[in-house]
C-alpha positions in Angstrom: 137.3 329.9 54.0 136.5 330.8 50.4 138.4 334.1 49.9 138.0 336.5 47.0 140.0 339.6 46.0 137.1 341.9 47.1 137.4 340.6 50.7 141.1 341.8 51.0 139.9 345.2 51.9 137.8 343.9 54.8 139.5 340.7 56.0 141.9 340.9 59.0 143.5 337.5 59.3 145.9 336.5 62.0 148.3 333.7 62.6 147.6 331.1 65.2 149.2 331.6 68.6 152.1 329.4 69.6 153.9 329.3 66.2 157.7 329.6 66.3 159.8 331.2 63.5 163.5 330.5 62.8 165.7 331.9 60.0 168.0 329.4 58.3 170.6 329.3 55.5 169.2 327.3 52.6 172.0 327.1 50.0 172.8 330.6 49.0 169.4 331.9 50.3 167.9 332.6 53.7 164.6 331.0 54.5 162.3 331.0 57.5 161.2 327.8 59.2 157.7 327.9 60.8 157.2 325.4 63.6 153.8 324.3 64.7 154.4 322.6 68.1 150.8 321.4 68.4 151.1 319.1 65.3 154.9 318.7 65.2 155.0 320.1 61.7 157.6 322.4 60.1 157.2 324.6 57.0 159.9 326.5 55.1 159.1 329.8 53.4 161.0 332.7 51.9 161.9 335.8 53.8 159.4 337.9 51.8 156.6 335.5 52.7 157.8 335.5 56.3 157.4 339.3 56.5 153.9 339.0 55.1 152.9 336.3 57.5 154.3 338.2 60.5 152.1 341.1 59.6 149.0 339.0 60.0 148.2 340.1 63.5 144.4 340.5 63.2 144.4 344.3 63.3 145.4 345.1 59.7 143.5 344.2 56.5 145.4 342.3 53.8 145.1 345.3 51.5 146.8 347.5 54.1 149.6 345.0 54.6 150.2 344.8 50.8 150.3 348.5 50.6 152.8 348.9 53.5 155.1 346.2 52.1 155.0 348.0 48.7 156.1 351.2 50.3 158.9 349.5 52.2 160.2 347.7 49.1 159.8 350.6 46.6 156.8 349.1 45.0 157.9 345.5 44.7 155.6 343.2 46.7 153.0 340.5 46.3 150.0 340.8 44.0 146.5 340.4 45.4 146.2 337.0 43.8 149.5 335.8 45.3 148.3 337.1 48.7 145.1 335.1 48.4 147.2 332.0 47.5 149.4 332.4 50.6 146.3 332.8 52.8 144.8 329.6 51.4 148.1 327.9 52.0 148.1 329.0 55.7 144.5 327.9 56.1 145.1 324.5 54.5 147.9 323.9 57.0 145.9 325.1 59.9 148.3 328.0 60.6 145.7 330.8 60.3 142.9 332.0 62.6 140.3 334.3 60.9 138.1 336.7 62.9 135.0 335.8 61.0 132.2 333.3 61.0 134.0 331.1 58.5 136.9 330.2 60.7 137.6 326.6 61.4 134.4 325.1 62.9 132.8 321.8 63.7 132.6 320.8 60.0 136.4 320.8 59.6 136.8 319.1 63.0 134.5 316.3 62.0 136.3 315.9 58.7 139.6 315.6 60.6 138.1 313.1 63.0 136.7 311.1 60.0 140.1 311.1 58.3 141.8 309.9 61.5 139.2 307.1 61.9 139.8 306.0 58.3 143.5 305.9 58.9 143.0 303.7 62.0 140.8 301.4 59.9 143.5 300.8 57.3 145.1 297.4 58.1 148.1 298.1 55.9 149.4 301.0 57.9 148.6 301.6 61.6 150.5 304.2 63.7 150.5 303.9 67.5 152.2 306.7 69.6 153.8 305.3 72.8 155.6 307.9 74.9 157.3 311.3 75.1 161.0 310.4 75.5 162.7 313.8 75.4 164.3 313.4 78.9 165.6 309.9 78.1 167.2 311.0 74.8 168.8 314.0 76.6 170.4 311.8 79.1 171.6 309.3 76.5 173.0 312.2 74.4 175.0 313.5 77.3 176.3 310.0 78.1 177.3 309.2 74.5 178.6 312.6 73.6 182.3 311.4 73.1 181.0 308.9 70.4 178.8 311.3 68.6 181.6 313.3 67.0 184.5 312.7 64.6 186.1 310.0 66.9 182.9 308.0 66.8 182.6 308.4 63.0 186.1 307.2 62.4 185.4 304.1 64.6 182.2 303.5 62.7 184.1 303.6 59.4 186.6 301.0 60.6 184.0 298.6 61.9 181.8 298.9 58.8 184.9 298.4 56.5 185.8 295.3 58.5 182.3 293.9 58.3 182.1 294.6 54.6 185.4 292.8 54.0 184.3 289.7 55.9 181.1 289.5 53.8 183.1 290.0 50.6 185.4 287.2 51.5 182.5 284.9 52.4 180.2 286.1 49.6 179.2 282.7 48.3 178.2 281.5 51.8 176.5 284.9 52.4 174.3 284.6 49.3 173.4 281.0 50.0 172.0 282.3 53.3 169.2 284.1 51.4 167.5 280.7 50.6 164.7 280.2 53.1 165.3 283.6 54.8 161.5 284.1 55.1 160.7 280.5 55.8 158.2 280.0 58.6 160.8 278.5 61.0 162.8 281.7 60.6 159.9 284.1 61.2 160.5 284.4 65.0 164.2 285.2 64.6 163.4 287.7 61.8 160.8 289.4 63.9 163.1 289.7 66.9 166.0 291.0 64.8 163.7 293.4 63.1 162.2 294.8 66.3 165.7 295.1 67.9 167.2 296.9 64.9 164.3 299.3 64.6 164.5 300.2 68.3 168.2 301.0 67.8 167.3 302.8 64.6 164.9 305.2 66.3 167.1 305.6 69.3 169.8 306.8 66.8 167.4 309.5 65.5 166.4 310.6 69.0 170.0 310.7 70.4 171.4 312.7 67.5 168.4 315.0 67.5 168.8 315.8 71.2 172.6 316.0 70.8 172.1 318.9 68.4 169.7 320.7 70.7 166.3 319.8 69.1 163.5 318.3 71.2 162.1 314.8 70.6 158.3 315.0 71.2 157.1 311.5 70.6 158.1 307.9 70.0 155.9 305.1 68.7 155.4 302.2 66.3 154.0 301.9 62.8 152.7 298.6 61.5 153.0 298.2 57.8 151.3 295.0 56.7 151.6 293.9 60.3 155.3 294.4 60.2 156.4 296.7 63.0 158.5 299.8 62.3 159.3 302.3 65.0 159.2 306.0 64.6 160.6 309.0 66.5 159.1 312.4 66.1 162.4 314.2 65.3 160.8 316.9 63.2 162.2 319.5 65.6 165.5 318.9 63.8 164.1 320.6 60.8 164.5 323.8 62.8 168.2 323.3 63.1 170.1 326.1 61.2 172.8 323.8 59.8 171.6 321.5 57.0 174.4 319.1 57.7 173.1 318.6 61.2 169.7 318.0 59.8 171.2 315.4 57.4 173.1 313.8 60.3 169.8 313.4 62.3 168.1 311.9 59.2 170.9 309.4 58.6 171.4 308.5 62.3 169.0 305.5 62.2 170.7 303.9 59.2 174.1 304.9 60.7 173.3 302.8 63.9 171.9 299.9 61.9 175.0 299.7 59.7 177.2 299.7 62.7 175.3 296.8 64.3 175.2 294.9 61.0 178.9 295.3 60.6 179.6 293.8 64.0 177.2 290.9 63.2 179.0 290.3 59.9 182.4 290.0 61.7 181.0 287.5 64.2 179.1 285.6 61.5 182.2 285.1 59.4 183.9 283.3 62.4 180.9 281.0 63.1 180.0 277.7 61.4 176.6 277.3 59.8 173.9 276.9 62.4 171.2 278.7 64.3 173.6 281.4 65.6 175.0 282.0 62.1 171.4 282.3 60.7 170.5 284.9 63.3 173.6 286.9 62.6 173.0 286.6 58.8 169.5 288.0 59.5 171.0 291.0 61.4 173.3 291.8 58.5 170.6 291.6 55.8 168.0 293.5 57.9 170.6 296.2 59.0 171.8 296.9 55.4 169.6 295.7 52.5 166.2 296.1 54.2 167.0 299.4 55.9 168.3 300.9 52.6 165.2 299.7 50.8 162.8 301.2 53.3 164.6 304.1 55.0 166.9 305.4 52.2 164.2 305.5 49.6 163.7 309.3 48.9 160.2 308.7 47.3 158.7 308.0 50.7 158.6 310.3 53.7 161.4 308.4 55.4 165.0 309.3 56.1 166.1 309.4 52.5 163.6 312.0 51.6 164.8 314.5 54.2 168.4 313.9 53.2 167.6 314.5 49.5 165.6 317.6 50.3 168.5 319.1 52.3 171.1 318.1 49.7 169.1 319.7 46.9 168.3 322.8 49.1 164.7 322.5 48.1 162.4 322.8 51.2 159.0 321.1 51.3 159.9 319.0 48.3 157.2 316.4 48.8 154.3 318.8 49.4 155.3 321.0 46.5 155.7 318.1 44.2 152.3 316.7 45.3 150.8 320.2 44.8 152.2 320.3 41.2 151.0 316.8 40.5 147.6 317.4 41.9 147.2 320.5 39.9 148.2 318.6 36.8 145.7 315.9 37.5 143.0 318.5 38.1 143.7 320.1 34.8 143.6 316.7 33.0 140.3 315.8 34.7 138.5 319.2 34.1 140.3 320.4 31.0 140.3 324.0 32.5 143.2 326.0 31.3 143.5 328.0 34.5 144.4 324.8 36.4 147.1 323.8 33.9 150.4 323.9 35.9 153.1 326.2 34.5 155.9 324.5 32.6 159.0 324.2 34.9 161.4 327.0 34.0 164.3 326.4 36.5 166.2 323.4 37.8 164.3 323.6 41.1 160.9 323.6 39.4 161.9 320.6 37.2 163.0 318.7 40.2 159.8 319.4 42.0 157.6 318.4 39.1 159.6 315.2 38.4 159.7 314.3 42.1 155.9 314.7 42.3 155.4 312.3 39.4 158.0 309.8 40.6 156.7 309.8 44.2 153.1 309.2 43.0 154.1 306.4 40.8 156.3 304.7 43.4 153.7 305.1 46.2 151.1 303.5 44.0 153.5 300.7 43.0 154.3 300.1 46.7 150.6 300.2 47.5 149.6 297.6 44.8 152.6 295.5 45.8 151.4 295.4 49.4 147.9 294.5 48.3 149.1 291.7 46.2 151.4 290.5 49.0 148.5 290.5 51.4 146.3 288.5 49.0 149.1 285.9 48.7 150.1 285.8 52.4 146.7 285.4 53.9 145.5 282.8 51.4 141.7 282.5 51.4 141.0 285.8 53.2 143.7 287.7 51.4 141.4 289.1 48.7 139.0 290.4 51.3 141.8 291.8 53.3 143.2 293.5 50.2 139.8 295.0 49.4 139.4 296.5 52.9 142.9 297.9 52.9 142.4 299.4 49.4 139.2 301.1 50.5 140.8 302.4 53.8 143.8 303.7 51.9 142.0 305.3 49.0 139.0 306.9 50.8 140.9 309.8 52.4 142.9 310.6 49.2 139.8 310.4 47.0 137.7 312.4 49.4 140.3 315.1 49.7 140.7 315.3 46.0 136.9 315.3 45.5 136.5 318.2 47.9 139.2 320.1 46.0 137.4 319.4 42.7 134.1 320.4 44.2 135.5 323.8 45.2 136.9 324.3 41.8 133.6 323.4 40.2 131.7 325.8 42.4 134.2 328.4 41.2 133.1 327.7 37.6 136.1 325.5 36.7 134.9 322.2 35.2 131.6 320.4 34.8 130.4 317.3 36.6 129.7 315.5 33.3 133.2 316.1 31.9 134.9 315.1 35.1 132.7 311.9 35.4 133.6 311.0 31.8 137.3 311.5 32.3 137.2 309.5 35.6 135.4 306.7 33.9 137.9 306.6 31.2 140.8 306.6 33.7 139.1 303.8 35.7 138.5 301.8 32.5 142.2 302.3 31.5 143.4 301.1 34.9 141.1 298.1 34.7 142.3 297.3 31.2 145.9 297.5 32.3 145.4 295.2 35.3 142.8 292.7 34.1 142.5 292.5 30.3 144.3 289.4 29.0 147.3 289.7 26.7 149.8 287.4 25.2 153.1 287.8 27.0 156.6 287.4 25.6 158.3 284.4 27.2 162.0 284.4 27.5 164.1 281.4 28.7 167.8 280.8 29.0 169.4 277.6 27.6 172.6 276.1 26.4 173.6 275.0 22.9 174.0 271.3 22.3 174.7 269.1 19.3 171.5 268.1 17.5 169.6 265.0 18.7 171.9 264.8 21.7 172.0 261.6 23.7 173.2 261.7 27.2 175.6 258.8 28.1 175.1 257.8 31.7 176.9 255.2 33.9 174.9 252.0 34.2 177.3 250.7 36.7 179.1 253.0 39.1 182.9 253.0 39.3 186.1 254.9 39.1 187.3 256.1 35.7 190.2 254.0 34.6 190.8 254.9 30.9 189.4 257.6 28.6 189.5 256.8 24.9 188.0 260.0 23.4 188.3 263.7 23.8 185.8 266.5 23.7 184.8 267.2 20.1 185.8 263.8 18.7 183.6 262.2 16.1 182.9 258.6 16.9 181.0 255.7 15.3 178.2 253.8 16.9 179.5 251.3 19.5 182.9 252.9 19.8 184.6 252.5 23.2 184.5 255.8 25.0 185.6 255.1 28.6 186.4 252.2 31.0 185.4 252.2 34.6 186.7 250.1 37.5 184.5 248.7 40.2 186.2 246.3 42.6 183.0 245.3 44.3 181.5 244.2 40.9 184.7 242.3 40.0 184.7 240.7 43.4 181.1 239.7 43.1 181.8 238.1 39.7 184.8 236.2 41.1 182.6 234.9 44.0 179.9 233.9 41.5 182.4 232.0 39.4 183.8 230.1 42.4 180.3 229.2 43.6 179.4 228.0 40.1 182.6 225.8 39.9 181.8 224.3 43.3 178.2 223.6 42.3 179.4 222.0 39.0 181.6 219.6 41.2 178.6 218.7 43.3 176.6 218.1 40.2 179.2 215.7 38.8 179.3 213.8 42.1 175.6 213.3 42.0 175.8 212.1 38.4 178.5 209.6 39.4 176.2 208.3 42.1 173.5 207.8 39.6 171.1 209.6 41.9 168.6 211.1 39.5 166.7 213.3 42.0 169.8 214.7 43.6 171.4 215.3 40.1 168.3 217.2 38.9 168.3 219.4 42.1 172.0 220.2 41.7 171.6 221.0 37.9 168.8 223.4 38.8 171.2 225.2 41.1 173.8 225.3 38.4 171.3 226.9 36.0 170.5 229.6 38.6 174.2 230.3 39.2 174.9 230.4 35.5 172.0 232.9 35.0 173.3 235.1 37.9 176.8 234.8 36.4 175.6 236.1 33.0 173.8 239.0 34.6 176.8 240.0 36.7 179.1 239.8 33.6 176.6 241.8 31.6 176.4 244.4 34.4 180.2 244.5 34.6 180.3 244.9 30.8 178.7 248.3 31.2 181.9 249.4 32.8 183.1 249.7 29.3 181.1 252.7 28.1 180.3 252.7 24.4 178.7 255.2 22.0 174.9 254.6 21.6 174.9 256.5 18.2 177.4 257.9 15.8 178.1 261.6 16.4 180.3 264.2 18.1 181.4 263.8 21.7 180.7 266.7 24.0 182.0 267.1 27.5 184.0 270.1 28.8 185.2 268.2 31.9 186.1 264.9 30.2 189.9 265.4 30.5 189.5 265.9 34.2 187.4 262.8 34.8 190.4 260.3 35.1 190.3 258.7 38.5 186.9 260.3 39.4 184.0 258.2 40.8 181.0 258.0 38.6 177.7 257.2 40.3 175.0 255.1 38.7 172.9 257.2 36.4 175.3 260.1 36.5 176.0 261.9 33.2 179.4 261.0 31.7 179.2 262.8 28.3 177.0 263.7 25.5 176.9 262.6 21.8 175.0 264.5 19.2 174.9 265.1 15.5 178.0 266.7 14.1 176.1 269.3 12.1 172.7 269.9 13.8 172.3 272.1 16.9 169.7 272.1 19.7 169.2 274.4 22.6 168.5 272.7 25.9 166.3 274.7 28.3 165.4 274.3 32.0 162.0 275.8 32.7 160.4 276.9 35.9 157.0 275.5 36.7 155.3 278.9 36.0 156.7 278.8 32.4 155.7 275.2 31.6 152.1 276.1 30.4 153.4 278.6 28.0 156.0 276.2 26.5 153.4 273.4 26.4 151.1 275.7 24.4 153.9 276.7 22.0 155.1 273.1 21.3 156.2 272.6 17.7 156.0 276.3 17.0 158.6 278.7 15.7 160.7 280.6 18.3 163.7 283.0 18.0 167.1 282.3 19.6 169.8 284.8 20.4 173.2 283.5 21.3 175.0 285.5 24.1 178.0 287.3 22.7 176.9 286.9 19.0 174.8 289.3 16.9 171.5 288.5 15.2 168.9 285.9 15.9 168.4 282.3 14.8 165.2 280.7 13.7 164.2 277.6 15.7 161.3 275.3 16.6 160.3 274.1 20.1 160.7 270.4 19.6 160.2 268.6 22.9 159.0 269.2 26.4 159.7 266.8 29.3 156.6 265.5 31.0 157.9 265.6 34.5 159.9 268.2 36.4 163.2 267.2 38.0 165.9 268.6 40.3 168.7 267.0 38.2 171.2 269.5 37.0 170.4 270.1 33.2 173.8 271.5 32.3 176.6 273.0 34.4 176.5 276.2 32.4 173.0 277.0 33.5 173.6 276.6 37.2 174.7 279.2 39.7 178.0 277.3 40.1 178.9 278.7 36.6 177.1 282.0 36.9 173.9 280.7 35.4 170.3 281.5 36.5 169.5 278.2 38.2 170.1 278.0 42.0 171.5 274.8 43.3 171.9 273.2 46.7 174.0 270.4 48.2 172.1 267.4 49.4 172.9 264.1 51.0 173.9 261.3 48.7 173.7 257.8 50.1 174.9 256.1 46.9 178.4 257.6 46.9 181.2 255.6 48.7 182.5 257.0 52.0 185.8 258.0 50.5 184.1 260.3 48.0 181.9 262.2 50.5 178.1 262.2 51.0 177.0 265.4 49.2 175.9 266.2 45.7 174.4 269.2 43.9 170.8 269.4 42.7 168.4 272.3 41.7 166.7 274.0 44.6 163.3 273.8 42.7 162.1 271.3 40.1 162.4 272.4 36.5 161.0 271.0 33.3 163.4 270.2 30.4 162.7 271.4 26.9 164.6 271.1 23.6 164.6 273.7 20.8 165.8 272.6 17.3 167.8 275.2 15.5 166.6 275.6 11.9 169.1 278.2 10.5 171.9 276.7 8.4 174.4 279.0 10.1 173.6 277.4 13.5 176.1 274.6 12.7 178.9 277.0 13.5 177.7 277.3 17.1 179.9 275.6 19.7 178.5 273.2 22.3 178.0 274.9 25.6 177.2 278.5 24.4 174.5 280.2 26.3 171.3 281.2 24.5 168.1 283.0 25.1 164.8 281.7 23.6 162.0 284.1 23.0 158.4 283.8 21.7 154.9 285.2 22.1 153.0 282.8 24.2 149.6 281.4 22.9 148.4 281.4 26.5 146.9 284.7 27.7 147.7 286.3 31.1 146.7 289.4 33.0 149.0 291.9 34.7 147.3 291.3 38.0 147.9 287.5 37.7 151.5 288.1 36.8 152.1 290.3 39.8 150.5 287.7 42.1 152.6 285.0 40.5 155.8 286.9 40.8 155.3 287.6 44.5 154.2 284.1 45.2 157.4 282.8 43.5 159.5 285.2 45.4 157.9 284.1 48.7 158.3 280.5 47.8 161.9 280.9 46.8 163.0 282.7 50.0 160.5 281.1 52.2 161.2 277.5 51.3 
């Protein structure tokens, strides 16, 4: 249907049969809602447009309708160009039947069939209708009617508040539950919880929709990256006169999920860690965090979008925003001034334009994210899967946009060469952004230490008996720092001493007998016992901890160590230069190549809570990664970035417990030497951020893949 102004005098268009019209209050204005029952679509138009549409009965020409409306409104009506635009809009949404040879024919039907087939071929998103449940929801709405009003809302508030309070009280335990939440052994429970919550979610939409008198035409399931999400065709609620009822229907699914999640949180708080607590934790996370991320996002056509559209009193926000954005892209591609969208002049127009841009950006980010996730999840076949999904996703959009551009070009707007050149430039720009290597800025968090710091560790385990220094003391090399007590070692030395004394007696007896062979054998035993005695005494001597170098003592918990049990190899304190300062870093395995390439190069250091930056040099990088805690200030126990976990410790005595903390992932240690003279004023333990431009080049695509892989490794471990 390619209309021109000349045809207005001859064309007698008519609306399709079966359309329903409802007048609603939209803010301070009245609008008309057009319902298309055959496609379950709703459209909102102004009352002036409604009067024009209702006049399209197939007996009057468009010119005659415009003339009659002008008489009724004292000359104020639509222009011929505006009438053409409205007719094109009706035709694009399949609301118009035209008594001419150019009405919808086999070509358009084949195009729709092809578009439907392409959608089914898209492995990222597959939609499967299941049933028509209107009777079921009508029955449930009648049965649950007492709970669908203010009484039910008050009960919902009480339960949700109780559940949120329990999570707040057990917040540390709740956050620890995220570790391994997408691990393989949790997939089955996650899937069952997800399916159950989504069934309840869609039932919430259906029940509230039927409660307010709107029909529920269809229920089904959508698979997004093979993850099932249910859907209920509650579009009939768009015809409800009250926008608050429309908002209630849109929020009903999240409303039900929050209620179930709150009950799960209450039960979870009373259960010890185990399989049942894990399932309940999954319910809480899925029913709150996940449903907010997916369903409350207004940039997708989910619940949050319909709530935002009604709150802003802007009908058809997404289509209008998409139309504005498409027109802007067409103008950028063709350079034709006629296609340039008008600059927004009102609040509503600004919102529509900004929403169109934001929705396009977000949908493409989500699309690329799903492609990257697919390429990571499915390992070897992931790239092929991502390519197929990208083609299936982009073909309908590109084909539709190409048809629109073709129509504009046939109308004399734009040339093929110009459009091809601009498209090539855009494709090249996207390729450059994703695949051209660049040097990234690397940032790592660390903690300030005294220069050339030596970690003093316990060579012999024991209980702290005496502490001879304090944090910040300057000591000489060999100075006594701490004395430990180990009754087992003392007992072993006493036993060795008694065995040696007894053996010496046996040696003297053999000497008195003048038995040379026996004497030599007994003397050999004496030598062995003396050697073991010296080793035991040397080992026991390490219970007196001495300074390996001269410097300043550093340990924030030194005054709390009296009486504590120190394991073998455990850090006791640190000693470093009194004037020099270093920054100790703990690096993830993905950052290690960048630091290895930057070894002995200049870096900048910013101290948290202080202004300015300090010049420094990357001095050392550990050769092996370790789970040993680098510094308490860097761990999550002190609010730092490094996650820790409690593990079994077989070395500790029974009285001290069997658990200790270690990093959840191995990290490389690195040392940065501060070069600025003013760095000597820094206190040991201050947090720092080290920044530099990596010599290693990366691509944005590789960084996205790495980020998703790390996220999946972290929460799937």
